[in-house]
VEXSE-316158 format. One record per residue: residue in three letters; x, y, z of N, C-alpha, C in turn. Coordinates in steps of 0.05 Angstrom, whole numbers, padded with zeros to 5 digits, always signed. Atoms other than C-alpha are relative to their C-alpha. Last residue first. Example, Ala and Ser with C-alpha at 12.3 -4.5 7.8 and 13.67 -1.06 7.14 Angstrom:
2
SER-00016-00024-00001+00273-00021+00143-00015+00022+00014ALA+00018-00024+00000+00246-00090+00156+00018+00024+00000
//
This chain:
336
UNK+00008+00015+00022-00399-00333-00586-00004+00011-00025UNK+00030-00009+00006-00360-00286-00542-00006-00026-00024UNK+00009+00005+00024-00299-00295-00501-00023+00006-00011UNK-00012-00022+00028-00272-00251-00451-00006-00015-00023UNK+00022-00029-00005-00309-00292-00389+00010+00022-00024UNK+00014-00018+00029-00284-00358-00423-00012+00023+00005UNK+00028+00012-00001-00278-00399-00350-00013+00012-00030UNK+00003+00027+00003-00201-00408-00357-00032-00004-00006UNK-00009+00014+00026-00187-00341-00382-00011-00030+00003UNK+00007-00008+00013-00225-00307-00324+00006-00014-00031UNK+00022+00006+00007-00202-00348-00279-00017+00012-00025UNK-00009+00030+00000-00128-00330-00289-00035-00013-00005UNK-00004+00000+00028-00147-00258-00298+00000-00022-00008UNK+00028-00004+00010-00180-00262-00228-00003-00002-00031UNK+00018+00018-00007-00120-00296-00199-00027+00009-00010UNK-00005+00024+00017-00073-00250-00231-00018-00018+00002UNK+00006-00012+00028-00110-00185-00210+00010-00031-00010UNK-00022+00014+00013-00117-00207-00133-00002-00002-00029UNK+00002+00016+00027-00157-00153-00107+00024-00011-00011UNK-00017-00007+00023-00140-00133-00036-00010-00014-00022UNK+00000+00026+00023-00177-00143+00027+00008+00010-00023UNK+00017-00001+00022-00150-00097+00084-00004-00021-00012UNK-00013-00030+00010-00119-00118+00151-00027-00007-00023UNK+00024-00013+00015-00164-00175+00194+00008+00027-00012UNK+00000+00014+00031-00100-00221+00209-00024+00013-00017UNK+00032+00015+00003-00073-00186+00267-00002-00003-00023UNK+00000+00006+00025+00003-00179+00291-00031-00004-00001UNK+00014+00018+00006+00007-00140+00357-00011-00008-00030UNK+00006+00001+00030+00045-00091+00378-00011-00027+00002UNK-00003+00025+00012+00054-00058+00453-00005-00001-00032UNK+00025+00011+00004+00075+00007+00473+00003-00030-00004UNK+00006+00001+00029+00136+00032+00516-00031-00016-00006UNK+00027+00008+00006+00117+00075+00572+00003-00019-00024UNK+00019+00007-00021+00184+00092+00610-00028-00013-00005UNK-00006+00025-00015+00232+00082+00551-00017-00001+00026UNK-00004+00000-00028+00186+00131+00513+00006-00018+00016UNK+00004+00016-00019+00181+00125+00439+00013+00013+00030UNK-00026-00005-00022+00171+00181+00395-00006-00018+00012UNK+00009+00005-00025+00120+00154+00336+00030+00003+00020UNK+00029-00016+00000+00115+00178+00260-00002-00006+00037UNK+00004-00012-00027+00176+00156+00225-00020+00013+00009UNK-00005-00026-00005+00162+00126+00157-00001+00007+00031UNK-00017-00018+00005+00183+00069+00127-00002+00024+00007UNK+00003+00006+00035+00118+00022+00131+00018+00021-00012UNK+00027+00020+00003+00103+00050+00205+00009+00005-00034UNK+00002-00008+00029+00177+00075+00237-00022-00026-00015UNK+00009+00026+00019+00179+00078+00312-00010+00010-00032UNK+00026-00009+00019+00225+00133+00343-00014-00028-00010UNK-00001+00008+00033+00274+00123+00397-00018+00009-00017UNK+00015-00028+00010+00277+00127+00479+00018+00001-00033UNK-00025-00017+00011+00286+00054+00500-00015+00025-00014UNK+00000-00018-00011+00243-00004+00527+00020+00022-00004UNK-00028-00011-00014+00242-00041+00473-00010+00020+00018UNK-00025-00005+00019+00167-00065+00450+00023+00011+00016UNK-00006-00029-00014+00119-00106+00494+00023+00013-00023UNK-00031-00001-00006+00090-00159+00448-00001+00025+00012UNK-00013-00022-00001+00011-00173+00443+00029-00005+00008UNK-00013+00002-00016-00010-00239+00414+00015+00029+00008UNK+00015+00002-00019-00069-00243+00368+00012+00007+00026UNK+00013-00021+00004-00027-00267+00313-00023+00002+00030UNK+00028+00013-00004+00039-00301+00332-00021+00018+00000UNK+00017-00014-00011+00098-00271+00310-00021-00005-00003UNK+00030-00009+00017+00156-00309+00298-00021+00018+00018UNK+00025+00004-00018+00225-00298+00329-00017+00007-00020UNK+00017+00004+00013+00299-00279+00302-00025-00017+00012UNK+00018+00027-00005+00359-00265+00345-00021+00005-00023UNK-00001+00010-00035+00421-00218+00350-00013-00021-00005UNK+00023+00008-00007+00430-00196+00269+00000-00012+00026UNK-00006+00025-00021+00487-00154+00253-00026-00010+00015UNK+00007-00009-00022+00473-00103+00190+00004-00033+00014UNK-00004+00023-00016+00504-00096+00124-00010+00000+00032UNK-00017+00000-00027+00477-00054+00073+00004-00022+00019UNK+00006+00021-00018+00457-00063-00004+00019+00015+00033UNK-00013+00001-00016+00444-00005-00048-00005-00022+00023UNK-00027+00003+00002+00413-00001-00113+00020+00007+00021UNK+00002+00006+00020+00345+00021-00091+00034+00004-00012UNK+00004-00014+00020+00355+00024-00016+00008-00010-00024UNK+00017-00018-00017+00350-00027+00044-00007+00024-00023UNK+00005-00025+00020+00371-00082-00004-00013+00024+00015UNK+00029+00003+00008+00398-00130+00054-00003+00018-00016UNK+00008-00025+00018+00458-00157+00075-00026-00001-00017UNK+00017-00001+00021+00467-00200+00139-00001+00024-00016UNK-00002-00020+00017+00521-00212+00185-00019-00006-00023UNK+00006+00010+00022+00509-00258+00248+00003+00027-00018UNK-00021-00001+00013+00551-00219+00303-00006-00021-00032UNK-00020+00026+00002+00491-00191+00332+00021-00004-00011UNK-00023+00000-00024+00463-00123+00340+00016-00023+00002UNK-00026-00012+00011+00392-00125+00308+00022+00006+00021UNK-00016-00023-00023+00330-00157+00338+00035-00002-00011UNK-00029+00007+00006+00288-00196+00280+00010+00029+00019UNK-00016-00022-00014+00212-00205+00290+00032-00006-00009UNK-00025+00001-00006+00165-00237+00239+00014+00015+00014UNK-00024-00022+00013+00101-00253+00225+00021-00002+00005UNK-00021-00012-00019+00052-00317+00229+00011+00028-00005UNK+00019-00015-00021-00009-00339+00188+00018+00016+00026UNK+00002+00020-00033+00026-00347+00128-00012+00016+00020UNK+00022+00019-00015-00015-00316+00073+00015-00021+00017UNK+00018-00016-00007+00038-00252+00060-00028-00020+00008UNK+00012-00009+00022+00099-00294+00065-00028+00008+00005UNK+00037+00013+00001+00143-00300+00114-00009+00015-00015UNK+00015-00006+00017+00228-00297+00107-00035-00010+00009UNK+00014+00017-00003+00276-00301+00166-00029+00004-00012UNK-00012+00012-00026+00339-00259+00162-00025-00026+00005UNK-00018+00022-00003+00326-00250+00089+00015-00009+00022UNK+00016+00017+00019+00252-00223+00093+00035-00013-00014UNK+00014+00019-00010+00265-00193+00160-00004-00013-00025UNK-00020+00013-00016+00323-00143+00130-00014-00028+00016UNK-00026+00016+00008+00286-00135+00069+00017-00015+00017UNK+00023+00026+00000+00219-00105+00110+00022-00026-00016UNK-00002+00010-00025+00264-00039+00113-00009-00029+00004UNK+00005-00019-00021+00266-00030+00038+00001-00015+00023UNK-00022-00016-00009+00265-00067-00025-00011+00015+00027UNK+00012-00026-00013+00215-00124-00038+00035+00012+00005UNK+00004-00020+00018+00227-00193-00071+00000+00025+00000UNK-00029-00011+00007+00261-00228-00011-00003+00016-00031UNK-00006+00010+00026+00189-00224+00020+00025+00008-00018UNK-00022-00017+00012+00173-00200+00087+00008-00021-00022UNK-00014+00020+00025+00103-00209+00115+00029+00017-00005UNK+00028+00016+00006+00067-00178+00180+00009-00021-00015UNK+00009+00002+00026+00138-00153+00199-00022-00012-00004UNK+00018+00018+00000+00174-00122+00266-00015-00001-00032UNK+00018+00000+00019+00243-00105+00258-00027-00010+00007UNK+00014+00024+00000+00284-00078+00318-00015-00002-00023UNK-00003+00023-00030+00342-00037+00334-00015-00022-00001UNK+00025+00027-00002+00351-00002+00265+00005-00012+00023UNK+00027-00009-00021+00394+00063+00277-00021-00019+00000UNK-00007-00008-00025+00460+00038+00245-00020+00007+00023UNK+00010+00021-00010+00424+00022+00179+00006-00004+00029UNK-00023+00014-00010+00418+00091+00164+00001-00027+00020UNK-00020-00003+00020+00364+00119+00121+00024-00015+00003UNK-00024+00014-00002+00304+00113+00156+00020-00007-00020UNK-00010+00032+00014+00252+00155+00123+00021+00000+00019UNK+00017+00019-00003+00220+00213+00175+00008-00027-00010UNK+00013+00004+00026+00253+00273+00147-00013-00027+00001UNK-00009-00011+00024+00257+00289+00225-00010-00001-00029UNK+00008+00005+00023+00225+00250+00276+00013+00010-00027UNK+00016-00019+00020+00271+00252+00324-00011-00009-00013UNK+00016-00013-00020+00300+00206+00375-00022+00022-00006UNK+00001-00027+00001+00340+00159+00323-00029+00009+00018UNK-00019-00021-00019+00350+00095+00355+00000+00029-00009UNK-00021-00018+00007+00298+00064+00306+00015+00013+00031UNK-00005-00013-00022+00242+00011+00319+00033+00012-00003UNK-00032+00002-00007+00216-00011+00258+00006+00018+00021UNK-00004-00019-00024+00142-00031+00243+00026+00006+00004UNK-00022+00005-00029+00134-00068+00182+00003+00024+00012UNK-00028+00020+00005+00082-00088+00124+00023-00002+00021UNK+00005+00018+00020+00014-00060+00131+00018-00016-00004UNK-00018+00001+00021+00025-00018+00189-00007-00018-00015UNK+00002+00027+00013-00023+00009+00242+00023+00003-00019UNK-00005-00006+00029-00026+00063+00294-00003-00024-00010UNK-00007+00016+00016-00061+00071+00362+00007+00002-00027UNK-00006-00001+00015-00053+00123+00422-00001-00028-00022UNK+00012-00027+00018-00069+00147+00486+00006-00002-00031UNK+00024-00010-00013-00064+00082+00530-00011+00026-00017UNK+00003-00010-00027-00014+00054+00483-00019+00004+00012UNK+00019-00010-00021-00018+00011+00419+00007+00003+00026UNK-00012-00013-00025+00018-00007+00360-00018+00010+00011UNK+00013-00020-00013-00019-00056+00308+00018+00004+00028UNK-00006+00005-00029+00007-00097+00258-00014+00022+00012UNK-00009-00034-00005-00029-00116+00191+00009-00002+00023UNK-00008-00003-00018-00047-00182+00155+00007+00028+00005UNK-00026-00010-00007-00080-00185+00090+00005+00002+00028UNK-00004-00012-00025-00146-00216+00068+00025+00000+00009UNK-00012+00014-00019-00145-00237-00005+00001+00017+00029UNK-00002-00011-00029-00203-00231-00049+00020-00014+00014UNK-00007-00031+00007-00213-00246-00129+00012+00021+00029UNK-00022-00002+00019-00213-00322-00117+00001+00030-00003UNK-00026+00021-00012-00256-00335-00054+00023+00002-00024UNK-00013-00015-00024-00297-00266-00068+00025-00022+00006UNK+00008-00001-00034-00326-00302-00131+00027+00011+00013UNK-00025+00015-00013-00309-00276-00201-00006-00003+00023UNK-00005+00025+00014-00363-00255-00249+00021-00015+00012UNK+00007+00022-00016-00399-00199-00205+00004-00023-00017UNK+00027+00006+00013-00391-00139-00251-00002-00023+00006UNK+00031-00014-00008-00348-00112-00198-00022-00010-00012UNK+00008+00003-00034-00297-00171-00194-00024+00015+00002UNK+00021+00030-00001-00297-00169-00281-00003-00001+00031UNK+00030-00008+00014-00287-00091-00282-00015-00033+00014UNK+00019-00017-00013-00228-00091-00232-00033-00007-00007UNK+00007+00016-00021-00188-00148-00266-00023+00015+00020UNK+00020+00024+00012-00193-00113-00335-00011-00011+00034UNK+00031-00005+00007-00171-00048-00297-00018-00026-00006UNK+00017-00005-00024-00117-00082-00267-00024+00009-00003UNK+00010+00023-00006-00093-00111-00334-00009+00000+00031UNK+00016+00007+00015-00089-00044-00363-00011-00032+00007UNK+00025-00013-00002-00052-00017-00302-00027-00011-00021UNK+00009-00009+00024+00006-00065-00318-00026+00008+00012UNK+00008+00015+00018+00034-00088-00244-00012+00018-00024UNK-00012-00017+00023+00081-00073-00187-00017-00015-00027UNK-00009+00019+00024+00040-00100-00134+00007+00014-00022UNK+00019-00014+00029+00019-00043-00070+00022-00028-00018UNK+00038+00016+00002+00046-00084-00008-00013+00002-00026UNK+00003+00026-00013+00122-00074-00007-00024-00014-00004UNK+00014+00009+00016+00134-00015-00052-00008-00036+00006UNK+00008+00026-00014+00170+00031-00012-00023-00013-00009UNK-00032+00007-00009+00186+00089-00056+00003-00027+00012UNK-00010-00022-00008+00117+00105-00095+00035-00013+00007UNK-00016-00026+00013+00080+00082-00155+00018+00016+00017UNK-00020-00011-00005+00054+00010-00141+00012+00019-00017UNK-00021-00011+00023-00014-00003-00156+00029+00016+00010UNK-00028-00008-00003-00056-00038-00111+00012+00007-00020UNK-00011+00000+00020-00137-00048-00121+00029+00016+00007UNK-00019-00020+00017-00163-00044-00054+00014-00012-00020UNK-00027+00016+00015-00228-00080-00032+00014+00023-00007UNK-00002-00002+00025-00277-00040+00019+00027-00011-00012UNK-00015+00031+00004-00269-00070+00094-00004+00003-00035UNK+00017+00026-00014-00262-00003+00123+00005-00027-00014UNK+00011+00012+00020-00227+00049+00077-00022-00024+00013UNK+00030-00011+00000-00203+00093+00134-00011-00012-00017UNK+00014-00008-00025-00138+00064+00161-00020+00013-00003UNK+00009+00024-00016-00125+00018+00094-00011+00009+00031UNK+00033+00008+00014-00123+00086+00054-00006-00017+00018UNK+00019-00019-00006-00066+00112+00097-00033-00008-00011UNK+00006+00001-00029-00028+00048+00096-00020+00017+00007UNK+00013+00030-00005-00037+00038+00023-00005+00005+00028UNK+00021-00008+00016+00002+00112+00008-00028-00021+00015UNK+00016-00021-00014+00052+00097+00061-00024+00011-00014UNK+00005+00013-00029+00074+00031+00025-00020+00018+00016UNK-00024+00022-00017+00076+00061-00042-00013-00008+00025UNK-00018-00015-00020+00027+00100-00084+00017-00028+00008UNK-00028-00005+00011-00035+00089-00137+00029+00014+00024UNK-00019-00013-00009-00097+00064-00107+00032-00007-00007UNK-00019+00007+00015-00158+00031-00141+00026+00022+00017UNK-00016-00027+00010-00214+00035-00091+00024-00012-00010UNK-00032+00000-00005-00268-00020-00093+00014+00029-00001UNK-00007+00031-00001-00348-00033-00098+00032-00005+00006UNK-00007+00012+00031-00361+00040-00082+00005-00028+00006UNK+00007+00029+00011-00407+00045-00017+00012-00011-00024UNK+00008-00001+00022-00404+00125-00014-00013-00032-00006UNK+00031-00014-00001-00383+00119+00056-00016-00003-00018UNK+00009+00027-00012-00321+00071+00034-00027+00011+00009UNK+00006+00018+00019-00307+00125-00016-00013-00023+00018UNK+00011-00001+00016-00308+00177+00035-00014-00016-00024UNK+00023+00004-00018-00266+00150+00084-00025+00002-00016UNK+00008+00034-00006-00214+00131+00030-00026-00004+00021UNK+00009+00006+00026-00214+00213+00010-00009-00035+00003UNK+00026-00012-00001-00209+00230+00080-00020-00010-00019UNK+00018+00006-00019-00150+00189+00090-00030+00007-00006UNK-00002+00031+00003-00115+00202+00027-00024-00006+00018UNK+00021+00006+00029-00130+00279+00042-00001-00025-00011UNK+00033-00005-00009-00110+00271+00113-00014+00003-00026UNK+00012+00033-00006-00038+00249+00086-00032+00005+00010UNK-00010+00018-00020-00024+00325+00065-00009-00022+00000UNK-00033+00010+00000-00030+00368+00013+00010-00011+00014UNK-00024-00017-00014-00085+00412+00037+00025-00013-00004UNK-00030+00013+00002-00147+00384-00004+00017+00012+00011UNK-00018-00026+00000-00224+00405+00006+00028-00013+00003UNK-00011+00001-00017-00264+00344-00016+00014+00034+00004UNK-00008-00029-00004-00318+00336-00065+00013+00005+00026UNK+00013-00003-00022-00294+00277-00096-00008+00028+00009UNK-00016+00000-00028-00279+00288-00167-00011+00002+00020UNK+00006-00022-00015-00318+00252-00219+00018+00009+00020UNK-00019-00005-00024-00298+00209-00275-00011+00023+00016UNK+00001-00031-00011-00351+00186-00323+00018-00001+00024UNK+00017-00004-00022-00325+00111-00351+00001+00028+00002UNK-00020-00009-00019-00295+00104-00423-00024+00011+00023UNK-00008+00031-00027-00337+00058-00472+00015+00012+00025UNK+00026+00003-00019-00371+00127-00512+00005-00026+00025UNK-00012+00031-00015-00296+00136-00540-00022-00003+00023UNK+00012+00020+00014-00328+00190-00592+00003-00026+00014UNK-00003+00005+00029-00291+00250-00590-00014-00026-00004UNK+00011-00019+00025-00331+00276-00531+00014-00011-00029UNK+00030+00008+00001-00306+00213-00492-00019+00013-00016UNK-00004+00026+00008-00232+00225-00499-00038-00004-00009UNK-00007-00008+00026-00242+00299-00476+00002-00026-00024UNK+00029-00012+00007-00277+00276-00416+00016+00005-00028UNK+00016+00023+00000-00216+00226-00399-00025+00012-00015UNK-00001+00015+00025-00165+00283-00419-00021-00027-00002UNK-00002-00012+00031-00199+00327-00372+00008-00012-00020UNK+00034-00001+00003-00217+00277-00311-00004+00019-00031UNK+00011+00025+00007-00139+00257-00312-00029+00000-00011UNK-00011+00003+00026-00119+00329-00314-00010-00029-00013UNK+00006-00013+00018-00160+00341-00258+00002-00006-00022UNK+00029+00008+00011-00139+00287-00219-00010+00015-00012UNK-00008+00024+00010-00058+00311-00223-00033-00016-00009UNK+00014+00004+00028-00082+00378-00208+00006-00026-00017UNK-00016-00002+00020-00026+00392-00158-00010-00002-00026UNK-00014-00033+00000-00068+00412-00098+00013-00001-00032UNK-00023-00003-00005-00109+00340-00104+00013+00027-00013UNK-00014-00021+00012-00177+00311-00121+00022+00009+00019UNK-00006-00011-00018-00190+00238-00103+00013+00029-00010UNK-00034-00001-00007-00221+00202-00160+00001+00027+00022UNK-00008-00024-00018-00296+00178-00168+00026+00001+00007UNK-00028+00003-00017-00312+00120-00223+00003+00031+00012UNK-00005-00024-00018-00377+00112-00263+00020-00003+00015UNK+00016-00030+00009-00388+00076-00324+00005+00017+00021UNK+00003-00026-00024-00349+00001-00316-00009+00025-00012UNK+00040-00010-00014-00376-00041-00375+00003+00013+00021UNK+00010+00029-00009-00303-00083-00397-00029+00012+00014UNK+00008+00018+00022-00278-00030-00441-00021-00020+00003UNK+00024-00002+00021-00291+00017-00382-00008-00017-00030UNK+00024+00003-00019-00248-00021-00336-00019+00014-00012UNK+00010+00022-00001-00197-00017-00389-00020-00013+00014UNK+00009+00018+00023-00196+00050-00400-00010-00025-00004UNK+00023-00006+00011-00200+00069-00334-00005-00009-00026UNK+00029+00015-00020-00140+00031-00311-00022+00004-00013UNK+00006+00026+00011-00102+00060-00375-00017-00020+00018UNK+00015-00005+00029-00124+00136-00359+00002-00037-00006UNK+00035-00003-00012-00101+00119-00282-00021+00002-00027UNK+00006+00025-00008-00033+00095-00310-00027+00008+00008UNK-00007+00021+00022-00016+00156-00358-00012-00022+00014UNK+00023-00006+00025-00038+00201-00312-00007-00017-00008UNK+00027+00004-00016+00013+00178-00258-00027+00004-00012UNK+00001+00032-00001+00067+00174-00310-00026-00010+00018UNK+00001+00012+00028+00058+00247-00329-00006-00029+00001UNK+00024-00015+00007+00056+00273-00255-00010-00020-00019UNK+00006-00018+00014+00125+00227-00254-00027+00006+00005UNK+00024+00000+00018+00148+00175-00220-00015+00023-00004UNK+00011-00023-00007+00225+00182-00197-00028-00006-00017UNK+00013-00015+00023+00266+00127-00194-00016+00019+00010UNK+00026+00004+00003+00310+00108-00131-00015+00018-00028UNK+00008+00000+00023+00380+00111-00140-00032-00002-00009UNK+00004+00027+00019+00394+00121-00075-00003+00015-00023UNK-00021+00021-00005+00413+00183-00030+00000-00024-00005UNK-00024-00005-00001+00371+00234-00057+00029-00005+00005UNK-00006-00012+00024+00315+00199-00080+00027+00012-00007UNK-00021+00024+00005+00310+00168-00003+00005+00005-00036UNK-00028-00010-00004+00282+00247+00012+00021-00029-00013UNK-00010-00015-00031+00216+00232-00017+00026+00002+00005UNK-00018-00022-00003+00186+00234-00087+00016+00014+00024UNK-00022+00002+00014+00155+00169-00099+00015+00027-00008UNK-00006+00028+00002+00084+00185-00080+00025-00002-00019UNK-00023-00001-00018+00070+00258-00073+00013-00027-00001UNK-00015-00011+00009+00015+00257-00122+00028-00003+00008UNK-00018-00009-00018-00023+00202-00088+00026+00015-00018UNK-00033-00004+00010-00070+00175-00135+00008+00011+00019UNK-00015-00021-00022-00135+00149-00098+00025+00002-00009UNK-00033-00003+00002-00182+00121-00142+00013+00019+00009UNK-00013-00026-00002-00255+00101-00135+00025-00005-00007UNK-00024+00008-00016-00309+00046-00156+00023+00029+00007UNK-00015-00020-00003-00373+00042-00185+00024-00002+00012UNK-00024-00010+00022-00392-00022-00212+00013+00025+00012UNK+00001-00029-00003-00430-00049-00142+00020+00007-00021UNK+00018-00015+00022-00446-00121-00163-00005+00028-00004UNK+00012-00029-00001-00387-00152-00118-00022+00002-00023UNK+00000-00017+00029-00381-00221-00103-00009+00019-00012
//
């Protein structure tokens, strides 16, 4: 149960703007939309007593715009809005900005970090946030890990948790993750790791279903779009199930899955199996690439295939719906 009321905000200005918008009907989340999302989050959190927040700066000016609008509103008499400060970081418009911001917020000891982005943004935060809880807000392309939710409600849940009014057993969930490792390198994924037949990283996104060789999923739910949907419709596995899923493609069993917004793709499934926690599996000995939560980042060498392991000790996330349900039942928002 937290009593640390300062919190962080990481809003990725590039989330929701990648190549998949050119090849599908994925929506674009504009800077104005993200500014509005953060303001709604902060407004609700401030109304319930939170007074200090830190936000990741960015080269596009998104964070500065949020701060300026918040300062103007506070000057106009909205005293219940929190003070928002920019983290003292040099930013370069790269994913390292997100990692550095998450590490800085963790080192500062904030009570939680609100993250606006897709699976890739949340993965970058998870790499550096330690055990600081995450409040996930979906504004990206692949949004299997972050939840799509109203930021006003998210801000309310954040405040109730940071004020210490909801126990950790209700407020927090520990997530699984996938770890890929060889002798020189280790990487994580929060949702899925895909072995692709493409041999170069290129534009990074996996767009052609014919390139997909094997899917490993920490969880795979049928309400998500993206590569995890292959596992979701072949052998679904929930976020709280203690196992993961492996799907090898190329067989006669035909599967249709929503790999891109507005588009179903047909794949042949060879076999499915469960991934048990803590048990390393050797990846296929082939030349290709690995995609982590939808982005190709690792070139495979058939002579030295790495291992993949399902780990139960991934990041903790705030359970907005459970927090608000507890608040309603306990009368936390009622006054005598």
